N, C-alpha and C positions, 0 to 999 in steps of 0.2 A: 256606468252611469244609470241610473235608476229612475225614471220616469216617473213611475208612481211607486206606492208601496206594494203592488203585485211584483213587479219586477224583483224589488228588494228579496220578498217572502219565495221566488220562484228561485232566484240564483240562491240565497242561502240557505233553505232548506229544501229546495226539490217540488214545494206544492203551489196549487196555482187555484188563488181565491181571487174571481173575477169581481168580487164587492168591491174587494181592494185598488181596483181601477180608479176608483172615484177619490180616493187620498191622494193627490199630488205630492211626490217627494218635496217641491220646494213648498208648497202651502202647509204639509204637514210639521217640517221644520219651524217654519216660522209659528204657529202657532204653537209649536214647543217653546221656543222663542220667547211670547209673549207669557208665555205661564211662568218659564222661572226667572221673567222679568219681574212680574208680579209677585211674584213669590220673593222675594230681594227686597225689592221695594216696600211689601208690606211689614219686613220684617225691620228694616231701617227706621219707617214709621213709628213702629212700636218704641223703638231705643230713643228714638230722639223726644215722644211722647214720656216715657219714664222720666227722662232728662228734663222736662219742661220747657224743650224746646218747641213743641207743637202741642195744642190742647185738643180736644173731644169739642165737636158740633153737635146741636141738637136739631132736629127735626120734628115737625107737627104730621101724626098719623090719625088718619080716619079707621075707627076699630066698629067690628059688628054692624057695617053697612053690606047691604045686597049689592051682587056685583053688578058693576055699570054697564052700558052700551056699548063703551070703547073696549073695557076690556073683554067681555064676552066676542067682539068682531075680533080683536088681534088675538083671540086665541085661535077663532074661527080660522080666519087667516093662515097664520103659523101651521095650524093642522094641515087645514088643506096643499101648501106645498110640502107639506112630508110626506103625505098620501098621492101628492099629483106627480111630485117627481123620485122622490128616495124609496119608496115604497115601492113603485111601480116600475122600478128596473129588472124587477125578474123577468114581467111582460113584455119589456124591450131590450133583451139583453142582447141581441146581436145588434142592436145600435150602440149599445151602450159598450161594450166590448170591444166594439172599432173605433169609437170616438166619443169617450166620458166627456171631453166639455164638451163637444159637439150636443150631446142629449141632453144638458143640463143649463146650457143657453136655448135649444130649439124649442116648440111648444108641444114638442110630445110627451105623454105622460096619459095616466089614467083618472080622468075627471072625477070618474063617479068614486075613487077609492079615495080621492082628495075631498071629495065633498061628503064624506060618511065620516074620513079620522077629522077632519073640519068640524062636523057636529059633535061629535064623540069626546073633542077637546074644549070646547066651547061648552057642553052640558057639564062637564068634569068640573069645569073652573065653578058652572052656576051651584052644583051642588057643594061645592065646596065651601064658598060665601057663604050659603044659607047654612052650613052647620056652626056656623061663626057667628050668624048673624043676631044681635040683640035685639030687643023691643026700641031699645033709642040709642042708637048709633053713638058714640063716645070720641072727640079727639083727645086724644095721650102725645105728651112729650116724651122722644126718644135719642137718649144719648148714643150718639157714636165717634166711636174712639178713630183717629186718623187712617187707623189701616184698614176700617170697614168702608174707606172709601176707594180701595184700591177696584174692586171692580168696577164700579162706575169709572173710573180714571183708565183700566184698562181697555175697556169697552169703547170709550170715546179715543184713544190710542189707536186701537184696531180700526177704527170705522175712518176716522180722519188722515191716519197713517196710509191705510191705502188708498182712500183716494187724493191725497198729496203726492202720493210715488208716482200714483198713474198718473197725473194732473202735470208735473216734472215730465215724465217722460215723454209724454205727448209732447211740449214744449221745447224737450231737447230732440224731436224727431218730428216737428213740425210739419216737414215735407209731407213724408208720409202720412201722418194725419191727415192732410187735407183730401190724401186721395184716396183715404179709405177711413173715415170718420168714425163709423159705427163699428168696424170691424175691430178698429184699433182700440176704443174704448171698453169695448166689451170683452174683449181678447182676456186670458188670463194672464196672460205672459206681460212683460212692458213695465217693469217698474223700476223707480229709481229711487234707492233707500234714501237719499238725503232730502226728498221729497216727502217720505215718510214721515221722518225725524221732524222737519221744522212744522210741517202742519197737524203730525199727533202731537207734537209737545205743546205748539200752542194751545189747542182744546183743553188740553191736563192742564195747563198753567190759569188757563181761565176759567176751569172750574174749579178749581185749587183758591184764586182769588173769590169767588162768590162765596164758599164758603168760610172765606176770611183766615185762609192759612199763612203764614209767611212765607213768600214764594220762592225768598233764598232758602231758606229752610226743606221745602219741597222738592227745590232744585237738585239740592245735593244729595238730598234722599235718593233721586232719579240715577244720578250720576253711574254708579257700581254696575248696576242693572241694566241701562244703556249699552255699553261696553259688553255685556255677558247676550245680550240678545242679539246686537247686531252681529257679532261672533259666531253663533249658534245659527243665525239668518245666512252668514254667508257660508255654513257648512252644507247648507242645503242647496245655493245657490253651484257649491262643486258636486254635489253626490248627483242633482239634476243634471247636471251641464246646461245650465240657462243661458249660456251668452256670455255670463260676466266673468271672461277669461280673459288671459295676459296676449300680448302680440308675438308673434310667431321665435320661437327660441329652437333654433337648431346647434345652438353652440354646444361643447360639449360639458358636459358635467363637471362641477370644480372639485380639484382633490380633497378641498376641505370638506365638500359634503359625500364624501365616498362613502360613509355608515348610511346615509340615507337612500330610499329607491330610487330609481331613476323618474318616475311617474312625477317624484316632489319637483326636479325641475323640469321636465319637458312633458308635458300630456295631452295624448289627441281623442283625449272626450268622447270615449265611443258610445254609443248606443243613445247620445245626449237627447234632452227633449226638445229643444230647438231643430232637432233632425238636421244640421248644420252640418256638412262636410269641409265649407271654405273658411278658414279664420281668420282670412284676410282682411281687413278694413278696407271699405270702399275709399277709393280717390287715391291708391297707392300701386305703383306697377304690379306688386304682388298679386294683388287685387284681381285683374284682367286677365295673369296669368293662369291662375286660377278656380276663375269663376264657375266653369262649367266643370261640374260635379254632379254625381248623382248620390244620394243618402242610401237607397235602396242596395246600391253594390258597393258601395262605399260607407259604408256607418260608423265614422269616425272624421276627425278632422284630417287633410291631406297631410298635415303638417304639424308638429308638438308645436302648444303654447305655453307659456308661465300660469302654471295654474293659482293664479292670483286669489282667487275666493279661499281658497287654502289657505295661502298669506296672510290674509285678511282673518281669516277663521283663529289663528294662532296668535296675531297681535292683539287683535282684540280680547279677547279671551285671557290673555297674559296680562292686559291692562286692567280688566276687569276685579284679578287676584291683588294687581299690586293697589288698585283703588281700593277695594275690598279691606286692604291690611292699612293702612295710613288714614279711613276714615274717621277714625277714632280721635287720631292726634289732630288732623286739622280742624279746629275752633272755630274761624273766622268764617262767619254766613257767605254762601257765595263760592268762597275760593275753590271749594271741590269739584262745585261745576262749572268754573271758568279753566279750570285745570284741566278737566273732560273738553271741552273747548278743545283748548290747545292739542292734544294730543290727539283726540278724534281729527282734526285736521292735518295735521304733521304726519298720521299714519294712512290717510290717504290721499293727499297730497304726494307722496312717495309712489304708493303705489301705482299711480294714474302714472306715471313715468313710463311702466311695462304693461298696463292696461290698455286693451281695445276700451275706446269711446268715441260718441261723437264730437266732432270739433265743433267749438263754440263760437272760435273765431280767431285768427291768423296776427300773432305781432313778430313780425320781423321774420318769418320764416318758419317760425313756432308756432305749433297747436296747443290750442288753451280749449279745456273742456270746462264742460259748466260743472262736474266736480271738482274740478282744480280752483275755479273761481271761488265755489262757495267753502272748500277747503279751508282757502286764504281769508276770507271773511269771518269762519270761524275761529282760527289762528288769533287773527285780529281782535275780533271781539273778545276771545279769552285773553290776552295778555291785557285790553282795556279792562275786564272783570278784576283781574288779578291785583293792579293799581288802584282801582278803585274800592274795591272792598276791604284789601288792607287800610286804604286811607281811612275807609270810614270806621273801621275797628279799633284802629288808634284814634281816632276824635272821640268816639264812644266811650272808652274806656279809658282816657285823658279828664273828659267832663265828668 
């Protein structure tokens, strides 16, 4: 496993670049997932605009004005953070190499360098505005195609998605949160995918509504890319070994899987980013039998588990190609997204059967997880969506 790009480059190429420790494997893969989703989303928006299903929007922009105080302040703050934290890494190499996350969240950094970089960026913004300044600033109307909104929507999805993923994780582990609120909230780890999907998706839809777009068309355009982003993100979970693995699997590999490597059936996640050697879920007899282990001497799980992130990655990337193939053939607005909800919920519900997760409540001796509840809810909403969108389409076309 590769906690960061440093370990990946070290293992594959035999080179050590300390700056790569800053790029955590999971975060880097998630960033790639967002970019891929944005590309696919923009491509779909352009297609829908060409077909007349979405139209351009207009915005008023003030041209030729001098740089405002807020703009200069924003540039200064951004430059200060870059200089204080990122460009100061060489001055704190020992601390950074030992704990990159700890350095980023600490108060350590070169404040003088931060002030210099902040002042330079604010001055650059000022000079740029002065070159474009007009004697009389004028307001013009700019046309924006739907695809040009993808940057704003992606940023909203990333910000609110991260916040939602963190909040849902804290709710799922509320007892641990009460013991260490600041530590859990500020930690880079501990994210719940469904929380990110719900809050990030809600932010995008609110933005789209304000722009006057058809929400059903926007949702349909999102559907294939969401599968792609989730699948690629799960590859990040697998490559980092972030704890989203399955239950212990000591059963022999089935004969029909003989052509696959053993780690596809059961894997012990060596050098995982969580530094976890105990794969058992708390509350089971196996947990207490194996709770005492030292990752420094046993840098892997003491028993292999189902590599569920890998299974989800394969399933969701496969679903992306299926949805991408059928997207032009499904003409009913909202139907593609309704099918997305069904397949998304179905995929997650079945993987939960072999995945380690926190129990939300118990019914008749059966554990029920937060993800299972959300998965069933999504499938239900998807079925309702299929019925309503088909009914609405038939009514509209008959009328």
